[in-house]
C-alpha positions in Angstrom: 55.0 6.1 117.6 57.9 3.2 119.0 60.5 2.8 116.5 59.5 -0.9 115.3 56.1 0.5 114.5 57.9 3.4 112.5 60.2 0.9 110.7 57.4 -1.3 110.1 55.0 1.3 108.3 58.1 3.2 106.6 58.3 -0.3 104.9 54.9 -0.3 104.0 54.9 2.7 102.3 58.4 2.1 100.6 58.4 0.7 97.1 55.4 -1.2 96.0 57.4 -4.1 94.8 58.8 -4.4 98.7 58.6 -8.0 100.3 56.3 -8.2 103.3 59.4 -8.2 106.9 56.8 -9.9 108.6 56.5 -12.7 106.7 53.5 -14.8 105.6 51.3 -14.3 108.5 47.9 -16.0 109.3 45.0 -13.8 109.2 43.5 -12.6 112.2 40.7 -9.7 112.5 41.2 -8.8 116.4 39.4 -10.0 120.1 36.3 -8.6 121.1 36.2 -7.6 124.9 32.6 -6.5 126.1 34.9 -4.4 129.0 37.8 -2.8 128.6 38.5 -3.2 132.5 38.3 -6.7 132.8 41.6 -6.5 130.5 45.1 -6.7 131.3 46.2 -3.2 131.8 49.8 -4.7 130.2 47.5 -6.0 127.1 45.9 -2.9 126.6 49.4 -1.1 126.2 50.2 -3.4 123.5 47.1 -3.1 121.4 45.2 -1.3 119.3 41.2 -0.4 121.0 38.3 -0.6 118.1 35.2 0.8 119.6 32.3 0.1 117.8 29.3 2.8 118.5 26.8 0.6 115.9 27.1 -3.0 114.7 28.1 -2.4 111.6 28.7 0.4 109.4 26.0 -0.1 107.2 24.5 -2.5 104.7 25.9 -3.3 101.4 24.3 -2.2 98.7 24.0 -5.7 96.7 22.9 -8.1 99.3 21.8 -6.0 102.1 24.4 -7.1 104.5 26.0 -5.0 107.3 29.4 -4.1 106.8 31.7 -4.7 109.9 34.6 -2.6 109.3 36.4 -2.6 112.8 37.0 -6.5 111.5 39.2 -4.8 108.4 41.3 -2.2 110.8 42.1 -5.2 113.0 43.2 -6.9 110.2 45.3 -4.0 108.6 46.6 -3.5 111.7 48.0 -7.2 112.3 49.2 -7.4 108.9 51.1 -4.2 108.7 51.8 -3.7 112.2 52.1 -7.3 113.7 50.0 -5.5 116.3 46.7 -6.9 118.2 43.7 -5.2 118.1 40.9 -5.1 120.9 37.2 -4.4 119.6 34.9 -3.1 122.1 31.0 -3.3 120.7 29.6 -0.4 122.4 26.4 -0.5 120.6 25.6 -3.9 122.5 26.9 -3.2 125.9 27.6 0.2 126.4 29.8 2.0 128.6 29.4 2.4 131.9 32.0 4.5 133.0 33.1 7.1 130.4 35.8 8.7 132.3 37.4 5.7 133.6 37.1 4.1 130.3 39.3 7.2 128.8 42.1 6.9 131.4 42.2 3.2 130.2 42.0 3.4 126.6 44.7 6.3 127.0 47.7 3.8 127.6 46.5 1.6 124.3 49.1 2.0 121.3 45.7 3.7 119.4 41.8 4.3 119.6 39.8 3.7 116.8 36.3 5.1 116.9 34.5 3.5 113.8 31.6 4.3 111.7 27.5 3.4 111.8 24.5 3.5 110.7 22.8 5.6 112.5 21.7 9.4 112.4 24.1 12.0 114.2 20.5 14.0 114.5 18.3 11.1 115.5 18.6 10.6 118.7 16.3 7.2 118.5 18.7 5.7 115.6 21.5 5.1 118.3 21.7 2.0 120.3 20.1 2.1 124.0 23.4 0.8 125.5 25.4 3.7 124.1 23.3 6.8 123.0 24.6 9.7 121.3 25.2 11.4 124.5 27.7 8.8 125.8 29.6 8.2 122.5 29.9 12.2 122.0 30.8 12.7 125.8 33.1 9.5 125.8 35.4 11.7 122.6 35.0 14.8 125.2 36.6 12.5 127.3 39.5 11.8 124.8 40.1 15.5 123.6 40.4 16.4 127.3 42.7 13.7 128.2 44.8 14.0 124.7 44.0 10.6 123.4 45.3 10.1 119.9 42.4 8.5 117.8 40.8 8.0 114.3 37.6 8.9 113.8 35.8 6.9 111.2 32.5 8.2 108.7 29.8 8.3 111.7 32.5 9.1 114.8 33.9 11.6 112.3 30.7 13.8 112.5 30.3 12.5 116.4 33.8 14.2 117.2 32.6 17.5 115.2 29.6 17.4 117.5 31.6 16.6 120.2 34.3 19.8 119.5 31.2 22.2 119.9 30.1 20.8 122.8 33.3 21.0 124.8 33.6 24.6 123.4 29.8 25.1 124.9 31.1 23.5 128.5 34.2 25.7 128.3 32.3 29.0 127.9 30.4 27.8 131.0 33.0 26.9 133.1 35.2 30.1 131.5 32.0 32.1 132.5 31.5 30.4 136.0 35.4 31.3 137.1 34.8 34.8 137.6 38.2 35.8 136.7 37.9 38.9 134.4 40.3 37.6 131.4 38.1 34.6 131.5 35.2 35.6 131.3 35.9 37.7 128.6 36.8 35.1 126.5 34.2 33.2 127.3 31.5 36.3 126.2 33.3 36.8 123.0 32.8 32.9 121.9 29.5 33.1 122.9 29.2 36.1 121.0 30.3 35.1 117.4 28.5 31.9 117.9 25.6 33.0 118.6 25.2 34.8 115.1 27.6 32.7 113.2 25.5 30.8 110.4 26.2 28.1 108.4 25.0 27.7 104.4 24.7 25.1 101.9 23.8 25.5 98.0 20.1 24.7 99.4 20.1 27.3 102.1 21.0 27.9 105.5 20.9 25.1 107.6 21.5 26.7 110.5 21.5 30.6 112.5 23.6 29.7 115.5 25.4 27.0 117.3 22.4 26.6 119.1 20.8 25.0 116.0 21.0 20.8 116.2 22.5 21.2 112.4 25.2 23.3 113.2 28.1 21.0 113.0 26.6 18.5 110.8 23.9 18.8 108.4 22.6 16.7 105.7 25.0 17.0 102.4 23.7 18.4 99.1 24.4 15.3 97.2 25.0 11.7 99.0 28.3 10.3 98.6 28.9 7.3 97.0 31.9 4.3 97.0 34.9 5.0 95.0 34.9 8.9 95.5 38.4 10.6 94.3 39.8 12.6 97.6 40.8 16.7 96.9 43.3 18.7 99.2 40.4 21.2 101.2 40.6 24.2 99.2 40.7 27.2 102.2 38.7 30.2 100.4 36.9 32.7 101.5 33.5 32.3 103.5 31.9 35.7 103.1 29.5 35.4 106.4 32.5 33.9 108.4 34.1 36.6 110.5 37.7 37.5 109.5 39.1 36.7 113.1 37.7 33.0 112.8 39.6 32.5 109.2 42.9 34.1 110.5 42.9 32.1 113.4 42.3 28.9 111.6 45.0 29.3 108.5 47.5 30.3 111.7 46.7 26.4 112.4 46.8 24.9 109.5 50.4 26.4 108.3 51.6 25.5 112.2 51.3 21.6 112.0 51.8 18.8 109.1 48.4 18.2 107.0 49.3 14.3 106.6 46.6 13.5 104.1 47.3 17.1 102.3 50.6 15.1 102.0 49.4 11.9 101.3 47.4 12.9 98.1 50.9 14.5 97.1 52.6 11.2 96.8 48.9 9.1 96.0 48.2 10.3 92.7 44.1 10.2 92.0 43.0 8.8 95.3 40.0 7.3 95.5 38.4 6.0 98.8 35.1 4.7 99.7 32.2 7.1 101.2 28.9 6.7 101.6 26.9 8.9 103.9 24.0 12.0 103.6 25.7 13.9 106.4 28.4 16.0 106.3 30.4 18.3 108.8 30.3 21.9 108.5 33.3 23.8 107.3 32.0 27.0 109.3 31.7 25.0 112.6 35.2 23.4 112.1 36.7 26.9 111.6 35.0 28.0 114.2 36.1 25.5 116.4 39.7 26.2 115.5 39.4 29.5 116.6 37.4 28.7 120.0 40.2 26.3 120.9 43.0 29.0 120.5 41.1 31.8 122.2 40.9 29.2 125.0 44.3 28.4 125.2 45.8 31.3 124.6 43.8 32.9 127.7 44.8 29.8 129.8 48.1 30.2 129.0 48.5 33.5 130.0 47.0 32.7 133.5 48.0 29.6 133.8 48.4 30.0 137.0 44.7 31.1 138.1 43.5 28.6 135.9 45.4 26.0 137.7 44.1 27.0 140.7 40.2 26.6 139.6 39.3 22.8 139.6 36.9 23.5 136.7 39.2 24.8 134.3 42.3 22.4 135.7 41.0 19.8 132.3 40.9 22.8 129.9 44.4 23.5 130.3 44.9 20.1 128.4 42.2 20.6 125.4 43.2 20.9 121.9 44.8 24.2 120.3 43.5 23.7 117.2 41.5 21.7 114.2 42.1 22.0 111.0 40.1 20.8 107.5 42.3 18.2 105.8 40.6 17.0 102.7 37.4 17.1 100.8 35.5 15.1 97.9 33.9 16.5 94.4 31.4 15.7 92.2 32.2 14.3 88.6 31.6 18.3 87.6 34.0 19.4 90.1 31.0 21.2 92.7 32.0 20.5 96.2 30.3 17.0 97.5 31.8 17.0 101.0 34.1 20.0 102.1 35.5 18.4 105.6 36.2 14.9 104.5 38.7 15.0 106.9 40.2 16.6 109.9 43.1 16.9 112.1 43.1 17.7 116.2 46.2 18.7 117.6 47.3 19.1 121.3 50.3 21.7 122.1 52.7 18.5 123.3 52.5 17.5 120.0 50.2 14.6 119.9 47.3 14.2 117.5 43.8 12.8 116.1 42.6 12.7 112.5 38.8 11.5 111.7 37.5 10.8 108.2 34.4 10.6 106.9 35.1 7.9 104.8 36.2 4.4 105.0 40.0 3.8 103.9 39.5 0.2 105.7 37.3 -1.0 103.0 37.0 -1.2 99.4 34.9 -1.3 96.3 34.0 -4.8 97.6 32.7 -4.1 101.0 33.6 -7.4 102.3 35.3 -8.1 105.8 37.7 -10.1 107.0 35.6 -12.6 108.5 33.8 -13.1 105.1 37.3 -13.8 103.5 38.6 -10.6 103.2 42.4 -10.9 103.1 44.4 -8.9 100.8 48.3 -9.9 100.6 50.9 -7.4 101.5 51.2 -6.4 98.0 47.6 -5.8 97.2 47.7 -3.7 100.1 50.3 -1.7 99.4 48.7 -1.0 95.9 45.2 -0.1 97.6 45.0 4.1 97.9 42.8 3.6 100.7 45.3 1.1 103.2 48.2 3.2 101.7 46.0 6.2 102.9 45.4 4.3 106.4 48.9 3.8 106.6 49.7 7.2 106.7 46.9 8.2 109.1 48.5 5.6 111.2 52.1 6.9 110.7 51.1 10.3 112.2 48.5 9.2 115.0 50.9 6.6 116.2 
């Protein structure tokens, strides 16, 4: 994070009656760009880039109007940090070269992957211009290029899917290397993954990582708006091997859980959540363990890894994933165990994903419709204060 961004976010999170150091600013909600490669690299470097996987994040219940949440991200970033936002409607024009796009995006201040209406399990619900395969592969490219990003709602789920796809791809590459240590790791990961189940209160949703619902499955109960956020409870999961649980806990203790910290500061924090699918905690604990296994092997045999073309990019893969928050029903039963995740690289970079929408309030009104909270109102918004802490962590 730049010094100026740090100072401005600190000012926002300070006492709730502090004045806006940026003064009164005319509201802006981003500039749409169809192709990031046509934007001057200098402008990209000074901007936040928001990627829209779909034209809106869902319909507002009261009038069935699509909620364009990307505009609110741009407004908040402008009002708090004074930074411009480039909005890329991937759903409309697609992304022709995912690797090149990821390289361009890497120079931006931050990448935000927005939510969307598509169902992560139903490929036909995605835009033909930006299919699910492209959405997940773009995130894989971000993970391998250590691109800090924030993933919201649908993109939180797509990131979970991308983790599993990257681990599967890594297993294949390690196996093909024919280097004994790498082959042993690949076979151990595959062995565990092929018998790891995902259980919910309504039954078994996945027998192994070969099932479509391993990373993301139907929630026990649909989440609604204005949901209270709780710290994740790291409880024993009987059908998850001890070695996975232990590796997960090592990562969780090593890194700062920014959302847990936020929950200590913000009492009874409520956020906007509306979804029927959720990321499974079994898959995220598994992914964390698998990343650790790969990282340990590649670190121990770094010269061998650097000498094998297919393994070079894996040297920059994440080293762990942490579950940061959950939501509960009013009676206290788990509603969404994996409401947020932290993704960590060994150079200190991180990414955060959330099932909820911190950029929206109960009105679900967007910036182009007149949503323009004052500095004082934003400082008193649970979601926006949480988004500011997320920005503080990732920038």
